[in-house]
C-alpha positions as CSV (number, residue, x, y, z in Angstrom):
1,M,2.8,18.8,-3.9
2,V,5.0,20.9,-6.2
3,A,8.2,19.4,-4.9
4,L,6.8,16.0,-5.2
5,L,5.8,16.2,-8.7
6,A,9.0,17.7,-9.9
7,A,11.2,14.9,-7.9
8,L,9.2,12.2,-9.5
9,A,9.2,13.7,-12.7
10,L,12.9,13.4,-12.6
11,L,12.3,9.5,-12.6
12,A,10.2,9.3,-15.7
13,P,11.1,9.5,-19.3
14,A,9.8,12.1,-21.0
15,P,6.9,12.5,-18.5
16,R,3.2,14.3,-19.9
17,A,2.1,17.1,-17.7
18,S,-1.1,15.9,-15.8
19,A,-4.0,18.5,-16.5
20,S,-5.4,17.1,-12.9
21,G,-2.1,17.8,-10.8
22,D,-2.2,14.4,-9.6
23,L,0.6,13.8,-6.8
24,L,2.0,11.0,-9.7
25,A,2.6,12.9,-12.8
26,F,4.2,9.7,-14.6
27,A,1.8,7.5,-14.1
28,Q,-0.1,8.9,-17.0
29,S,3.1,8.3,-19.1
30,P,2.6,6.3,-22.1
31,R,4.7,3.3,-22.4
32,R,7.6,3.4,-24.7
33,P,10.9,0.9,-25.2
34,G,12.4,1.0,-22.2
35,N,10.0,2.1,-20.0
36,L,9.2,-0.6,-17.9
37,L,11.8,-0.6,-15.6
38,E,10.9,-0.1,-11.9
39,R,10.9,3.7,-10.9
40,V,11.2,4.8,-7.6
41,G,10.3,8.3,-6.3
42,I,10.3,9.7,-2.7
43,V,6.8,10.9,-1.8
44,G,7.0,11.9,1.6
45,H,9.1,11.9,4.9
46,S,7.8,10.2,8.2
47,M,7.3,12.2,11.8
48,Q,11.3,11.7,12.1
49,G,12.0,13.0,8.7
50,R,13.0,9.5,7.1
51,R,11.8,9.0,3.5
52,I,9.4,7.3,2.0
53,T,9.1,5.8,-1.2
54,L,6.8,4.7,-4.0
55,R,7.8,2.0,-6.4
56,Q,6.2,1.9,-9.9
57,Y,6.3,-1.2,-11.9
58,G,4.5,-1.9,-15.5
59,D,3.1,0.4,-17.8
60,P,1.8,3.5,-16.3
61,A,-0.4,4.2,-19.4
62,W,-3.1,1.7,-17.9
63,D,-5.8,2.9,-15.9
64,G,-7.2,0.4,-13.0
65,E,-4.1,0.4,-10.9
66,L,-3.2,-1.9,-8.0
67,L,-1.7,-0.1,-5.3
68,V,0.0,-2.1,-2.3
69,F,1.4,-0.9,1.5
70,G,3.8,-3.5,2.4
71,C,4.3,-2.1,6.0
72,T,2.0,0.1,8.3
73,H,3.5,-1.1,11.4
74,G,6.9,-0.9,12.0
75,D,7.4,-4.6,14.0
76,E,5.2,-6.2,10.6
77,C,7.6,-5.7,7.7
78,A,8.0,-9.2,6.4
79,A,6.4,-8.2,3.0
80,T,8.9,-4.9,2.5
81,G,10.8,-6.9,0.2
82,I,8.1,-8.7,-2.0
83,Q,7.9,-7.2,-5.7
84,P,5.1,-7.8,-8.4
85,L,7.8,-9.0,-11.3
86,T,8.0,-11.8,-13.5
87,N,11.3,-13.5,-14.3
88,G,12.7,-10.1,-12.7
89,C,10.9,-8.0,-14.9
90,P,7.7,-5.9,-14.6
91,D,4.5,-6.8,-16.2
92,P,3.7,-4.8,-19.2
93,T,0.0,-5.6,-18.8
94,A,-0.5,-3.9,-15.5
95,D,0.0,-1.0,-13.6
96,I,1.3,-1.2,-9.9
97,L,2.6,0.8,-7.4
98,V,4.1,-0.2,-4.1
99,V,4.7,1.8,-1.0
100,P,7.4,-0.6,0.9
101,N,7.3,1.1,4.1
102,L,4.7,3.8,5.4
103,N,6.3,3.7,8.5
104,P,10.2,3.7,8.7
105,D,10.3,5.3,12.0
106,G,8.3,2.6,13.6
107,A,10.6,-0.3,11.4
108,A,14.2,1.8,12.8
109,A,12.4,1.2,16.3
110,H,11.1,-2.3,15.8
111,S,7.7,-0.5,16.8
112,R,4.5,-0.9,16.0
113,L,3.8,2.7,16.4
114,N,5.2,5.8,14.7
115,G,7.9,8.1,15.8
116,R,5.0,9.6,17.6
117,G,3.8,6.7,19.9
118,V,0.5,6.4,17.4
119,D,-0.7,3.5,15.6
120,L,-1.4,4.4,12.1
121,N,-4.1,1.6,11.7
122,R,-6.2,3.2,13.8
123,N,-5.4,7.4,12.7
124,F,-7.9,7.2,9.4
125,S,-11.1,8.9,9.7
126,S,-13.9,6.2,8.9
127,G,-15.0,4.9,12.9
128,W,-12.3,6.8,14.4
129,K,-12.4,7.1,17.9
130,P,-10.4,8.0,21.0
131,I,-8.1,5.2,21.7
132,G,-5.3,4.9,24.6
133,A,-2.6,7.2,25.4
134,R,0.5,8.0,23.3
135,G,2.8,4.8,23.2
136,D,-0.1,2.4,23.8
137,L,-0.2,0.0,21.5
138,E,-3.4,1.0,19.7
139,Y,-3.1,4.4,20.2
140,S,-5.3,6.3,17.8
141,G,-3.7,9.8,17.8
142,P,-4.8,12.8,18.9
143,K,-7.2,13.3,16.2
144,P,-7.9,11.3,12.3
145,F,-5.0,12.0,9.9
146,S,-3.3,13.7,12.7
147,E,0.2,12.0,11.6
148,P,2.4,12.6,8.2
149,E,2.5,9.0,7.4
150,T,-1.7,8.7,7.2
151,Q,-1.9,12.0,5.4
152,L,0.8,10.8,3.0
153,A,-1.8,7.3,2.5
154,R,-4.5,9.8,2.0
155,R,-3.1,11.8,-1.0
156,L,-1.4,8.8,-3.0
157,V,-5.1,7.3,-2.6
158,R,-6.9,10.3,-3.6
159,D,-4.6,11.1,-6.1
160,L,-4.1,7.3,-8.1
161,R,-8.0,6.2,-7.1
162,P,-6.8,2.7,-7.2
163,Q,-9.1,0.0,-8.3
164,A,-7.3,-2.0,-5.5
165,T,-5.4,-1.4,-2.6
166,I,-3.8,-4.2,-0.6
167,W,-2.3,-3.6,2.9
168,F,-0.1,-5.9,4.5
169,H,0.4,-6.9,8.2
170,Q,1.5,-9.6,10.5
171,Y,-0.4,-11.4,13.1
172,R,0.7,-12.9,16.3
173,G,-1.5,-16.2,16.7
174,G,-1.3,-18.6,13.9
175,R,1.5,-19.7,11.6
176,R,-0.7,-19.4,8.6
177,P,-1.1,-16.5,6.1
178,F,-4.9,-15.2,5.1
179,V,-6.7,-12.4,3.3
180,R,-9.1,-10.6,5.2
181,A,-11.8,-8.0,4.4
182,W,-15.1,-6.8,5.0
183,G,-18.1,-5.3,2.9
184,P,-17.8,-4.3,-0.7
185,S,-13.7,-5.2,-0.9
186,T,-14.9,-8.7,0.1
187,G,-14.8,-9.8,-3.7
188,A,-11.5,-8.8,-4.3
189,G,-10.3,-10.0,-1.2
190,R,-11.0,-13.5,-1.9
191,H,-9.8,-13.4,-5.5
192,F,-6.6,-11.9,-4.4
193,A,-6.6,-15.3,-1.8
194,R,-7.4,-17.6,-4.4
195,L,-4.3,-16.3,-6.5
196,A,-2.0,-16.2,-3.8
197,R,-3.6,-19.9,-2.4
198,I,-3.7,-18.5,0.7
199,P,-7.5,-18.7,3.0
200,F,-9.8,-16.0,3.3
201,R,-11.3,-14.6,6.3
202,R,-14.2,-12.2,6.2
203,L,-13.9,-10.0,9.3
204,R,-15.2,-6.4,10.4
205,W,-12.9,-3.3,10.0
206,P,-11.3,-2.0,13.2
207,A,-12.1,1.8,13.9
208,G,-9.6,3.9,12.1
209,S,-8.0,1.5,9.8
210,A,-7.0,2.3,6.8
211,P,-9.2,0.0,4.7
212,N,-12.1,0.9,6.7
213,W,-11.8,4.7,5.2
214,Q,-11.1,3.5,1.9
215,N,-14.0,1.5,1.5
216,H,-16.3,4.0,3.1
217,N,-14.7,6.6,0.6
218,F,-13.9,5.2,-2.6
219,T,-15.4,2.6,-5.4
220,G,-11.9,0.6,-5.4
221,S,-11.7,-2.2,-3.2
222,S,-9.2,-2.4,-0.1
223,F,-8.2,-5.4,1.9
224,V,-5.4,-7.0,4.3
225,V,-2.9,-9.9,3.8
226,E,-2.1,-10.9,7.2
227,L,1.1,-12.8,7.4
228,P,2.4,-15.1,10.0
229,R,5.1,-13.4,12.2
230,G,8.8,-13.8,11.6
231,E,10.3,-13.7,8.0
232,A,8.2,-14.7,5.2
233,K,9.2,-18.3,3.9
234,P,10.7,-18.2,0.1
235,A,8.0,-20.0,-1.4
236,L,5.1,-17.9,0.3
237,R,7.1,-14.7,-0.9
238,A,7.2,-16.1,-4.8
239,R,3.4,-17.1,-4.3
240,L,2.5,-13.6,-3.3
241,S,4.8,-11.7,-6.0
242,K,2.8,-13.6,-8.8
243,A,-0.5,-13.1,-7.0
244,L,0.1,-9.4,-7.1
245,V,1.4,-9.4,-10.8
246,R,-1.9,-11.2,-11.6
247,M,-4.3,-9.0,-9.1
248,G,-2.5,-6.3,-11.2
249,R,-3.5,-7.8,-14.6
250,W,-7.1,-8.6,-13.1
251,V,-8.0,-4.9,-12.0
252,R,-6.8,-3.4,-14.8
253,E,-9.2,-1.2,-17.4
254,D,-8.8,-1.7,-21.1
């Protein structure tokens, strides 16, 4: 934890010390001229030692952050490069934090699973149950949070307490993207679907999935954006980028 704070502190101009010992001390730094550039920090490492980064966009002085995970399954990374920017610039009226790729080992191997053959989106604690064996497409791991990647996601959510979290995935059937949510996350999911101009579906969460865990343990909403297989088309990427900026404003607390 200390090493993470030190690494991130180097990226932020004149950061203010965090009394609560947050993972991201720079998120409490007030805005100054030039303080809206995208800031990048290494916040953890994968099972095989690859770096996992977090990018901060906008004004870190705002409360009510939006947290985005661009890739959780290594073969579902079409959203990795989508950035919440307006005309190439961060929005000064929002605070948006993005983990482009939570599963760099899976991405390197073009695999859904992490470097130990675990489905990260079945490794969270809410509803967790033993599923499959190592290497199976939905192997849930030996126990909840057994993987460094899901442990990192837990730490980020617990430290940031985002008002909303968006998990990007891709699905095999169909050609249209959609937003899926359930329970307390339904309102926020519907709102993002309207912003992005894509359909909304109300679907229950799989056992051990990240939104299932978040919505059972935190007040902020957590939902999923499902993209079709393959590369996201430029028009869709542009709509999603704009929608992320607007969602960041929506969750902001004045």
